[in-house]
C-alpha positions in Angstrom: -3.6 18.3 3.3 -4.2 18.6 7.0 -6.7 17.2 9.5 -8.6 19.7 11.7 -8.5 19.0 14.9 -11.7 19.5 17.3 -13.3 18.9 21.1 -15.3 15.9 20.9 -15.3 15.5 24.8 -19.0 16.4 25.9 -20.9 14.3 23.5 -23.0 12.3 26.1 -22.9 9.6 23.6 -19.4 9.2 23.3 -19.0 9.0 27.5 -21.0 6.1 27.4 -19.4 3.8 24.8 -16.9 1.2 25.4 -13.1 2.9 26.2 -11.8 1.2 23.0 -14.4 2.9 21.3 -13.9 6.6 23.3 -10.2 5.9 22.1 -10.8 5.8 18.8 -12.8 8.5 18.3 -10.9 10.6 20.5 -8.1 10.1 17.7 -10.2 11.1 15.0 -11.2 14.1 16.7 -7.4 15.1 17.5 -7.0 14.9 13.5 -5.0 11.6 13.7 -5.6 8.8 10.8 -6.7 5.7 12.1 -5.2 1.9 11.3 -7.4 -0.4 9.2 -7.7 -1.9 12.8 -9.5 1.0 14.1 -11.4 1.1 10.8 -12.9 -2.5 11.2 -13.3 -2.0 14.8 -15.9 1.1 14.2 -17.8 -0.7 11.0 -18.7 -3.0 13.2 -20.1 -1.0 16.5 -23.0 -1.6 17.5 -25.4 -0.3 20.3 -23.5 2.4 22.8 -20.4 2.6 20.5 -23.0 2.6 16.8 -24.2 5.6 19.3 -20.9 7.3 20.3 -20.3 6.8 15.8 -23.2 8.9 14.8 -22.6 11.5 17.2 -18.8 12.4 16.6 -19.8 11.9 12.5 -22.4 14.1 13.2 -20.3 16.7 14.7 -17.7 16.2 13.0 -19.5 17.3 10.0 -21.3 20.2 11.9 -17.1 21.2 12.4 -16.4 20.6 8.6 -19.0 22.2 6.8 -21.5 23.7 9.4 -25.4 23.4 9.7 -25.9 24.1 5.5 -27.6 20.4 4.1 -27.2 21.8 0.1 -28.6 19.7 -3.2 -28.2 20.9 -6.8 -31.1 21.0 -9.0 -30.3 18.4 -12.1 -32.0 15.9 -14.4 -31.0 12.2 -14.4 -31.0 11.5 -18.5 -30.1 7.1 -19.2 -30.0 7.2 -22.9 -30.3 3.5 -23.1 -30.9 0.5 -21.2 -29.5 -2.0 -23.1 -26.3 -3.7 -22.2 -23.9 -6.5 -22.2 -22.0 -6.5 -19.2 -24.2 -8.5 -17.2 -24.3 -7.2 -13.6 -25.7 -9.6 -11.2 -26.9 -6.4 -8.8 -28.6 -4.6 -11.6 -32.2 -4.6 -13.0 -32.2 -1.7 -15.3 -30.1 -3.5 -18.2 -31.7 -5.3 -21.3 -30.4 -7.0 -23.9 -30.9 -5.7 -27.8 -34.0 -8.2 -28.5 -35.7 -7.5 -25.0 -39.4 -5.9 -25.6 -38.3 -3.1 -23.0 -35.0 -2.7 -24.6 -34.9 1.2 -25.2 -32.5 4.0 -26.7 -33.1 7.5 -26.8 -32.1 9.6 -29.6 -29.8 12.3 -29.5 -32.8 14.8 -30.5 -34.4 13.9 -27.3 -32.0 13.9 -25.0 -31.1 17.6 -25.7 -35.1 18.1 -25.4 -35.2 16.3 -22.2 -31.9 18.7 -20.9 -33.5 21.7 -22.3 -36.5 21.1 -20.3 -34.1 20.7 -17.3 -32.5 24.3 -18.1 -36.1 25.7 -18.2 -37.2 24.5 -14.9 -34.0 25.5 -13.2 -31.9 22.9 -13.5 -27.8 23.2 -13.7 -26.9 19.6 -14.3 -27.3 17.2 -16.3 -26.4 13.3 -15.3 -25.8 11.1 -18.8 -25.1 7.7 -18.2 -26.7 4.5 -20.1 -25.7 0.9 -20.3 -23.4 -0.5 -23.1 -24.4 -1.7 -26.2 -22.4 -3.3 -28.2 -22.7 -1.8 -31.5 -21.5 1.8 -29.7 -19.6 4.1 -32.2 -16.6 4.9 -31.1 -17.6 8.3 -30.8 -21.1 8.3 -29.1 -19.8 9.8 -26.3 -18.4 12.8 -27.8 -21.1 13.5 -29.6 -23.9 13.4 -27.2 -21.9 15.5 -24.9 -21.4 18.0 -28.0 -24.9 17.8 -28.7 -26.2 19.0 -25.3 -23.2 21.6 -24.6 -24.6 22.7 -28.2 -27.8 23.4 -27.3 -27.6 24.4 -23.9 -23.9 26.3 -23.4 -24.2 26.4 -19.6 -25.6 23.5 -18.6 -23.1 21.4 -16.3 -22.9 17.9 -18.0 -21.8 15.4 -15.5 -21.3 12.1 -17.7 -20.1 8.8 -18.4 -19.2 6.5 -15.7 -15.0 4.8 -15.1 -17.3 2.1 -17.0 -18.0 4.1 -20.0 -15.3 6.3 -19.9 -13.3 2.7 -20.7 -15.4 1.5 -23.2 -14.9 4.1 -25.2 -11.4 4.5 -25.3 -11.9 0.6 -26.2 -14.2 1.6 -28.9 -12.4 4.3 -30.5 -8.6 2.9 -29.1 -7.2 6.5 -28.1 -5.1 6.7 -25.0 -6.4 7.0 -21.9 -5.9 10.8 -21.2 -6.2 11.8 -24.9 -9.6 10.4 -24.7 -10.4 12.7 -21.2 -8.6 15.4 -22.9 -10.7 15.3 -26.1 -14.1 15.3 -23.9 -12.3 17.4 -21.3 -12.2 20.5 -24.5 -15.6 19.6 -25.4 -17.7 21.1 -22.4 -17.2 17.2 -19.9 -18.0 18.8 -16.6 -17.4 16.2 -14.0 -17.8 12.6 -14.4 -19.8 10.1 -11.6 -17.1 8.2 -9.7 -20.1 4.9 -9.7 -19.0 1.6 -11.5 -16.9 1.9 -7.9 -18.8 -0.6 -6.0 -16.4 -2.4 -4.5 -12.9 -1.2 -5.1 -11.8 -5.0 -4.6 -11.5 -7.7 -7.7 -12.5 -10.2 -5.2 -16.0 -8.6 -4.5 -16.3 -7.6 -7.4 -15.5 -10.7 -9.2 -18.7 -12.1 -7.6 -20.8 -8.8 -8.5 -20.2 -8.7 -11.8 -17.0 -10.6 -14.4 -17.0 -8.4 -17.0 -16.7 -5.2 -14.5 -13.8 -3.3 -15.0 -10.8 -3.8 -12.6 -10.2 -2.1 -9.9 -6.9 -1.0 -10.8 -8.8 0.6 -13.9 -11.3 2.2 -12.3 -8.5 4.0 -10.4 -6.3 4.7 -13.4 -9.3 6.2 -14.8 -10.7 8.6 -12.1 -7.1 10.0 -10.8 -6.2 10.5 -14.7 -9.2 12.5 -14.9 -8.1 14.5 -12.1 -4.5 14.9 -13.1 -6.6 17.1 -16.3 -8.8 19.1 -14.2 -12.4 16.9 -14.5 -13.6 16.7 -10.7 -14.9 13.2 -10.3 -17.7 12.0 -7.6 -16.8 9.1 -5.4 -19.1 6.0 -4.6 -19.6 2.3 -2.8 -22.2 0.4 -3.0 -22.9 -1.4 -0.3 -25.7 -4.2 1.8 -25.3 -7.3 -0.9 -21.8 -9.5 -0.5 -19.4 -7.5 1.1 -18.5 -7.2 4.7 -17.8 -4.2 7.0 -13.7 -4.7 6.0 -14.7 -4.0 2.6 -16.0 -0.6 3.2 -12.7 -0.2 5.3 -10.2 -1.1 2.3 -12.1 0.3 0.2 -12.6 4.4 2.1 -9.1 4.2 2.5 -8.4 3.9 -1.1 -10.7 6.6 -2.0 -8.4 8.8 1.3 -5.6 8.4 -0.5 -6.1 9.1 -4.1 -7.8 12.5 -2.5 -4.6 12.9 -1.2 -3.0 12.4 -4.0 -5.5 14.4 -6.6 -7.9 16.5 -4.6 -10.4 15.7 -7.4 -13.0 13.9 -5.6 -16.3 16.1 -5.1 -17.7 14.2 -2.5 -18.3 10.3 -1.3 -21.6 8.8 -2.2 -23.0 5.4 -0.2 -25.0 3.5 -2.3 -27.5 0.6 -0.4 -28.5 -2.5 -2.2 -31.2 -2.3 -3.8 -32.1 -6.3 -4.1 -35.7 -7.4 -4.9 -35.7 -7.2 -8.7 -32.2 -8.0 -9.6 -30.4 -12.0 -10.4 -27.8 -11.5 -7.0 -30.5 -11.4 -4.7 -32.5 -14.0 -6.4 -30.3 -16.1 -6.7 -29.4 -16.5 -3.0 -26.1 -14.6 -3.7 -26.9 -11.9 -1.1 -28.2 -10.2 2.1 -31.7 -8.4 1.2 -30.0 -4.8 1.1 -29.0 -3.2 4.4 -31.5 -2.3 7.3 -31.2 1.1 9.0 -28.7 0.6 11.9 -26.6 -0.2 8.7 -27.2 2.8 6.8 -26.0 4.9 10.0 -23.1 2.9 9.9 -21.8 3.5 6.8 -22.4 6.5 6.6 -21.1 8.0 9.6 -18.2 5.9 9.3 -17.1 7.6 6.2 -17.7 11.3 7.9 -14.5 9.6 10.7 -12.6 8.1 7.6 -12.5 10.5 5.5 -12.0 13.2 7.5 -9.6 15.6 6.3 -9.7 14.2 2.8 -13.8 14.2 1.2 -15.7 17.3 3.0 -18.7 16.5 1.0 -21.2 13.2 2.3 -23.9 12.5 0.0 -27.5 10.8 1.0 -29.3 9.0 -2.3 -32.5 9.6 -1.4 -34.0 7.2 -4.5 -31.8 4.4 -2.3 -32.2 5.8 0.7 -35.9 7.2 0.8 -36.4 10.3 3.0 -37.2 8.8 6.4 -33.4 7.6 7.0 -32.0 10.4 4.5 -32.6 13.0 7.0 -31.2 10.2 9.7 -27.8 9.7 8.2 -28.2 13.4 7.4 -27.8 13.2 11.1 -25.4 11.1 11.1 -22.4 12.6 9.3 -23.5 13.7 5.9 -24.2 17.1 4.5 -25.7 17.0 1.0 -29.3 15.6 0.0 -28.3 15.0 -3.6 -30.2 16.1 -6.8 -34.3 16.5 -7.9 -33.2 14.2 -10.2 -36.8 14.6 -12.2 -36.5 11.3 -13.5 -34.9 8.0 -12.7 -34.5 4.7 -14.0 -31.3 2.2 -12.4 -32.5 2.3 -8.7 -36.4 1.9 -9.9 -35.7 -0.9 -11.9 -34.3 -2.4 -8.8 -37.1 -2.1 -7.3 -36.7 0.7 -5.4 -40.1 2.7 -4.7 -39.0 5.7 -3.5 -39.9 8.0 -6.5 -38.5 9.6 -9.1 -38.5 13.6 -8.8 -38.2 16.1 -5.2 -39.3 19.6 -5.6 -37.0 22.4 -4.4 -39.3 22.8 -2.2 -39.9 19.5 -0.7 -35.9 19.5 0.0 -36.0 22.8 1.8 -38.9 21.6 4.1 -37.2 17.8 4.6 -34.5 19.9 5.9 -35.8 22.6 8.1 -37.4 19.7 9.8 -34.5 18.3 11.9 -33.4 21.9 11.8 -30.7 22.4 9.7 -30.1 25.6 6.8 -31.3 24.2 3.0 -29.3 25.2 -0.1 -28.7 24.7 -3.6 -25.3 24.1 -4.9 -24.0 23.6 -8.6 -22.0 20.4 -9.0 -19.0 21.2 -7.8 -20.5 22.4 -4.3 -20.3 26.1 -5.3 -23.3 27.4 -3.3 -25.7 29.6 -5.1 -27.7 30.2 -2.7 -28.8 29.8 0.9 -32.0 29.8 2.2 -31.7 31.4 5.6 -36.0 32.0 5.9 -38.7 30.3 4.2 -41.0 32.9 3.8 -38.1 34.2 1.0 -38.1 31.4 -0.6 -39.3 30.8 -4.6 -41.6 29.1 -6.1 -39.9 26.6 -8.3 -41.6 25.6 -11.6 -44.5 22.2 -11.5 -42.2 19.2 -10.2 -44.1 16.8 -12.4 -42.7 17.1 -16.0 -44.6 16.6 -18.7 -45.1 13.0 -20.4 -42.3 12.1 -23.0 -43.8 12.3 -26.7 -44.1 8.3 -27.3 -42.1 8.3 -30.2 -39.0 9.5 -28.3 -38.7 6.8 -26.5 -38.3 4.1 -29.2 -37.1 0.3 -29.0 -33.8 -0.5 -29.6 -32.7 -1.3 -33.0 -29.5 -2.9 -33.1 -26.3 -1.0 -34.2 -28.5 2.1 -34.1 -25.5 3.3 -31.6 
């Protein structure tokens, strides 16, 4: 994979920053891959150095993907909040006996997917907790139920942690399990459960989580079988800037080998309702400058490898998301329609964004909105506001009470 070169010499912010930062950013623009030390210097940039990093990242974005900001019309479906893993950064998971533990039936998951399809969604993102009594073929059967009911829906589902659990429960080889899922219609896999791909940090966050090497193995095997995935990194907790650099370099190495990542998604830590923060083990999430630094750093370090960089509006809010979309990012994520995991940790930015609002926010910073598929094929570019379609009402009807049932041990 060849890294394109470009001219950034006329950027005012670049001319005003320290000479060593100028040198590094010119090296990136000329197509060079940075050393760890160079990456770390950018990861700790402040003041004029941060301004230059943001400016160069935005220019790299412009040269790589243009001025279009994409979004996908999708729906999140979290089918259960029962989980034994015990991640200290999670406010979503519940024990099986908790009063608010729940599980959704296959029929309810399909109903929500069909409702999303009728409202213009092309994707459902399906993930959940890990109950101890899960049937080995639960994920396959849930996938089949959705694809049977709505063959045209792209199912973006089951994190590497869930894939690993399915492999354990069935006793199948990883490659065979993933091939089975692909054959049954799995379209892509969320690259979540990555957090920070360093086992030292992972042990602080969740000792029961799969090791970094297993995450890499699952992701690369999926790519080898033609199953694309996203890639993510959670920041703003116990990690340090050096961990960001190592994480991004690892993702770059994987991408150079497989080409299977559709995008990179930095995920700011939502701290308010998490055990990790309440017990004094983490800082209270990232501030605005750190959000800008991480997104700009990602554009620079992943330049020539992963071209799409997504903001998580549900974690950042709109103001910070728009700032990051001017610091290297080019994708606004999805409409979601419902969202449980960030909200449970204390996020307050909502669960649903209509396509109309996406288009309006994107135009507010002088960029062009476009709807995409999960794999970044452009469905429609909205060049002229007066030609915009009207979407379905953004508020979904409340699900029937009987569809959101108390979790029963052994139900899965």
